[in-house]
Structure formats: C-alpha cells, structure tokens
C-alpha positions in Angstrom: -26.0 71.4 20.3 -24.1 69.9 17.3 -24.5 67.8 14.4 -24.2 64.1 15.4 -20.8 62.5 15.0 -20.1 60.1 12.0 -19.1 56.6 12.0 -15.4 57.1 12.2 -15.7 59.6 15.0 -17.8 57.3 17.1 -15.3 54.6 16.7 -12.2 56.6 17.0 -13.4 58.8 20.1 -15.6 56.0 21.5 -14.9 52.3 21.0 -11.1 52.8 20.3 -10.9 54.5 23.7 -13.5 52.3 25.3 -15.6 55.4 26.0 -19.2 54.3 25.9 -20.7 57.8 26.8 -22.4 59.2 23.6 -22.8 62.7 25.1 -19.2 62.8 25.8 -18.3 61.6 22.2 -20.6 64.3 20.7 -19.0 67.1 22.9 -15.5 66.0 22.0 -16.4 65.7 18.2 -18.0 69.3 18.7 -14.7 70.6 20.3 -12.4 68.7 17.8 -14.1 70.3 14.9 -14.1 73.7 16.3 -10.4 73.4 16.9 -9.7 71.9 13.5 -8.7 68.4 14.5 -9.1 65.3 12.3 -11.1 62.9 14.6 -9.5 59.8 13.4 -6.0 61.0 14.3 -7.2 62.6 17.4 -8.9 59.5 18.7 -6.0 57.3 17.9 -3.6 59.6 19.4 -5.7 59.6 22.7 -5.9 55.8 22.7 -1.8 55.8 22.5 -1.9 58.2 25.5 -4.1 55.9 27.4 -1.7 53.0 26.5 1.2 54.9 27.7 -0.5 55.8 30.9 -1.4 52.1 31.5 2.1 51.0 30.9 3.5 53.7 33.1 1.3 52.4 35.8 2.4 48.8 35.3 6.1 49.9 35.3 6.5 49.1 31.6 8.0 52.4 30.6 11.6 53.6 31.2 11.6 55.2 34.6 12.6 58.7 33.3 9.9 58.6 30.6 7.4 57.5 33.3 8.2 60.6 35.3 8.1 62.8 32.4 4.7 61.6 31.2 3.1 61.8 34.7 4.6 65.4 35.0 3.2 66.4 31.6 -0.1 64.8 32.3 -0.6 67.0 35.4 -4.2 66.5 36.6 -5.3 64.4 33.6 -5.6 60.6 34.5 -6.2 59.1 31.0 -7.8 55.8 32.0 -9.5 53.6 29.4 -13.1 54.6 29.3 -12.7 58.1 31.1 -14.5 60.6 28.8 -13.3 63.7 30.9 -9.7 63.1 30.3 -10.3 62.9 26.6 -12.0 66.4 26.4 -9.4 67.8 28.5 -6.7 66.5 26.4 -8.2 67.9 23.2 -7.9 71.3 24.4 -4.3 70.8 25.8 -3.3 69.4 22.3 -4.8 72.3 20.4 -2.9 74.9 22.6 0.3 72.6 23.0 -0.1 72.8 26.8 1.7 70.1 28.8 1.2 66.7 27.4 -0.6 68.4 24.6 2.5 69.6 23.1 3.6 66.2 22.3 0.0 64.8 21.4 -0.1 67.5 18.8 2.3 65.7 16.8 0.2 62.6 16.3 0.2 59.3 17.5 3.4 57.9 16.1 5.6 60.7 17.5 3.7 60.5 20.8 4.5 56.8 21.0 8.0 57.0 19.9 8.7 59.9 22.2 7.8 57.7 25.1 9.8 54.7 24.0 6.7 52.6 23.0 6.6 52.9 19.1 4.3 49.8 18.9 1.7 51.6 20.9 0.7 53.6 17.7 -1.1 51.7 14.9 -0.2 53.8 11.9 1.1 53.5 8.4 3.7 56.1 7.2 2.8 58.1 10.4 -1.0 58.4 9.5 -3.3 56.6 12.1 -5.5 53.9 10.7 -9.3 54.3 10.6 -12.0 51.9 12.0 -11.4 49.1 9.4 -9.2 46.4 10.9 -7.3 44.6 8.2 -7.2 41.3 10.1 -11.1 41.0 9.6 -11.5 42.9 6.2 -8.2 41.6 4.7 -8.3 43.6 1.5 -7.7 46.7 3.8 -4.2 45.3 4.5 -3.2 46.0 0.9 -5.1 49.3 0.8 -3.5 50.7 4.1 0.0 49.2 3.2 0.2 50.7 -0.4 -1.6 54.1 0.4 0.9 56.8 -0.6 -0.3 59.2 2.2 -0.2 56.4 4.8 -3.1 54.6 6.6 -6.0 56.0 4.8 -9.2 54.4 3.9 -10.0 56.9 1.0 -7.2 55.9 -1.4 -8.8 52.5 -1.8 -12.0 51.9 0.2 -11.9 48.1 -0.4 -14.6 48.0 2.3 -17.1 48.7 -0.5 -16.5 45.3 -2.2 -15.4 43.1 0.8 -18.3 44.2 2.9 -20.9 46.4 1.1 -20.7 44.5 -2.3 -20.0 47.2 -4.7 -19.2 46.4 -7.4 -18.8 43.0 -6.3 -19.1 41.0 -3.0 -16.5 38.9 -1.5 -15.7 37.0 1.7 -13.8 39.7 3.7 -11.6 36.7 5.2 -10.9 34.9 1.9 -7.6 35.5 0.0 -8.7 36.3 -3.5 -6.4 38.1 -6.0 -9.4 39.9 -7.7 -9.5 42.1 -4.8 -5.8 43.3 -5.7 -7.2 44.3 -9.1 -10.0 46.3 -7.4 -7.7 48.0 -5.0 -5.4 49.2 -7.7 -8.5 50.2 -9.8 -9.9 52.2 -7.0 -6.5 53.7 -6.3 -6.4 55.0 -10.0 -10.1 55.9 -10.1 -10.1 57.9 -6.9 -7.0 59.8 -7.7 -9.3 61.2 -10.5 -12.1 61.7 -8.2 -9.9 63.6 -5.9 -8.6 65.7 -8.6 -12.1 66.6 -9.7 -12.8 67.5 -5.9 -15.9 65.1 -5.8 -17.3 63.0 -3.1 -16.1 59.4 -3.0 -19.7 58.4 -1.9 -20.6 58.8 -5.5 -18.4 56.0 -6.5 -20.8 53.6 -4.8 -23.1 54.0 -7.7 -20.8 55.0 -10.5 -17.5 54.0 -12.2 -14.9 56.0 -14.2 -16.9 56.0 -17.4 -19.7 58.1 -15.9 -17.0 60.9 -15.3 -16.1 60.8 -19.0 -19.5 62.2 -19.9 -19.6 64.7 -16.9 -16.0 65.9 -17.7 -16.8 66.3 -21.3 -20.0 68.5 -20.5 -18.2 70.6 -18.1 -14.7 71.0 -20.4 -15.7 70.2 -23.8 -13.3 67.4 -24.1 -15.5 65.2 -26.0 -12.7 62.9 -27.2 -11.7 61.7 -23.7 -12.0 58.1 -23.1 -12.5 56.0 -20.0 -9.0 54.4 -20.4 -7.5 57.9 -20.7 -9.2 58.8 -17.6 -7.8 55.8 -15.7 -4.4 56.4 -17.2 -4.6 59.8 -15.6 -5.2 58.3 -12.3 -2.5 56.0 -12.7 -0.2 58.6 -13.6 -1.2 60.6 -10.4 -0.6 57.6 -8.2 2.9 56.9 -9.6 4.1 60.4 -9.3 2.8 60.6 -5.7 5.0 57.5 -5.0 7.9 59.0 -6.9 7.9 61.9 -4.3 8.5 59.3 -1.6 11.2 57.6 -3.6 12.8 61.1 -4.1 12.6 61.9 -0.4 14.0 58.5 0.5 11.2 57.5 2.8 7.8 56.1 2.7 8.5 53.3 0.0 8.2 50.3 2.1 4.7 49.0 1.8 4.0 47.1 5.2 1.6 47.3 8.2 2.3 47.8 12.1 3.9 44.8 13.6 0.8 44.2 15.9 -1.5 43.7 13.1 0.9 41.3 11.4 1.7 39.3 14.5 -1.1 39.7 17.2 -4.4 37.9 16.1 -7.8 39.1 16.8 -9.0 37.4 20.0 -12.5 37.0 19.2 -15.2 37.4 16.9 -15.7 36.0 13.2 -12.0 36.8 12.4 -10.8 35.1 15.6 -7.2 34.0 15.3 -6.5 36.1 12.2 -3.6 38.5 11.6 -3.0 40.7 8.5 0.2 38.9 7.6 -1.2 36.3 5.2 -3.3 38.6 3.1 -0.6 41.1 2.7 2.1 38.6 1.8 -0.4 36.9 -0.8 -1.5 40.4 -2.3 1.6 42.5 -2.5 3.5 40.6 -5.2 0.5 40.5 -7.4 -0.1 44.3 -6.7 3.5 45.2 -7.9 3.1 43.2 -10.9 0.0 45.0 -11.8 1.5 48.4 -10.9 4.9 47.8 -12.7 6.7 48.5 -9.4 9.6 46.7 -7.7 9.6 46.8 -4.0 7.4 49.8 -3.9 9.2 51.7 -6.5 8.0 52.3 -10.1 10.0 50.8 -12.9 11.5 52.9 -15.5 9.3 51.3 -18.2 6.2 52.0 -16.2 7.1 55.6 -15.9 7.5 55.9 -19.6 4.2 54.1 -20.2 2.2 56.5 -18.1 3.9 59.6 -19.5 6.2 60.4 -16.6 9.6 60.2 -18.7 11.0 63.4 -17.1 11.3 61.4 -13.9 12.7 58.2 -15.4 15.9 58.6 -13.3 13.8 58.0 -10.1 12.5 54.6 -11.7 13.7 51.2 -10.6 
C-alpha cells in the first residue's frame, strides 16, 4: 500500500518507458521513494537503459560496449514496456550492483559511458520532466536557461502556456511576452524557494502577496514588491556566476534531438524546439543583461553583486 504516484512519476516511470501497468508504476514509485530516488531522473535513466539495450540488440553500439552492457545487465532484459526490469533495476541502482553502478550516475553519464550521448534527454546533466518543449514552446527557454539544468520548477511556463495563469497563450505560438514571464518566474521563484514555500501557491498569488507575508513574519514593513523581485534577480545572477566561475554550464541550449527531431504526431506534429529557442534567447539575454549566458558587469552592479564584477562579461 502506498500513496498514489503523481503526474511526473506516472509519466517518467510509465509513458516514458512504455509501461502501462499502473500497479507496477505504483510499486516502482514506492521503492524509489523508500530508497531516496528522484522519480523523474530515475525514469529517464531507465528509459536510456532501454534505448541502449535496444541499440545493442540492433548492433548500433560498439562491440565492446555491447558486451559490457549485456554482462552488467545479467538477468535483466530491459525491453520497452517491461515493468519487471524496471523494478529490478531500481534495486541495483540503489546498491550500485552490476548495471546499477553506472545507472546511479544518472541518464547523461549512463548514455555517455556506452557511447550514445544522444540517448539522454537532459540540460546540464539534469533529466527533463514531462513537458516536451516542442509542444509547449515556452519550456524551451525555461529548460535552456535554468541554472540547475532541465528543471520545470525554475520557470513553470506551463502555467501560462497551458493553464492560463496569469495569462493564456497558444503553446505553439512564438510570443515575446512569454520571455518576459519566464524571466519573471525565475526571479519570483528564486524568492519562493528562499522562503521555502510551495510553488503551487503561485497559481493564485504574485510577488506582491509575499511582501505582506514577509512583513508580518519579519517586521520588514518598508519592503516593496520591486525590492523582492530584485532579490530574486540577484539570486538568479549569482547562481549563473557560479557556472561562470566553474567554467561550465553557461551555454543555454537543449538536447540535439529536441532541436532537430520533430514530433511525429499530435497537435505539435512536425515541430522542433529550435524555432522557439532561437526566437526567445536573444530577447531573454536583453532582459537579463547577459551576453551569451554570462551576466554583464553593469548588470552585476545594478543588482548589488559588485564584489563579483570580475566574473561579468
């Protein structure tokens, strides 16, 4: 018995692996929670393992990597749609046994290890959740510019492209207003994360509501909404400066397959994420005051990060 799996888990462990057995998804979710796995990352990593196994059977992996993969799998046969292999693989990843030792490193490292990096759909090493940016084009910008990688919680643009909060857009239409809302959400959500509050609240609130709440909790009666957003912008810029300093994670892009492989059917048939990303990114940098993913020196001065001015563009 377990609490029912939520949306991302049903997608990551179910549809993303072609598993239609709800009982198996619930069991896999329970085991993953018990062992401390993130279900989005785990579901993506398992999907990579299935694609690698399929490629091995088709002779599309280097012979030495094929042999190593099959040896490490042992008695696991991760065919698409098979729920048993998923459940077995979770345990092996948790205890780093056999193929689990490489699975535990995540989808990107698993795919790279076996010579098929395109098999992993990720941004900055973080596996993407259930929102395909070819069908919800604002998510192309959200994923690409997320400082922590392919995350839907740095800017949940699904809220306006699909749910209509605070405005409703056509998810396939190119609209620069979406860029403004993505930046707003990134700054606003940085504040929400710092306050350790649930983002579901933001479907019915904006940043001004938290000015009153923060004043009640702290006595900061002179805090304004603009100052609160500026704090969020400062957080977002200093996160990016970490990537600048470490020399990685500054390029704002998406996996090649999302940029080049169109959706085969559905309302977004024929769409890739390339058009939206190319349309949105220049305006995003203009709003942010960044150059090629790097904050300008004048931007750092404006948001109060003068001590890091040497890292600016």
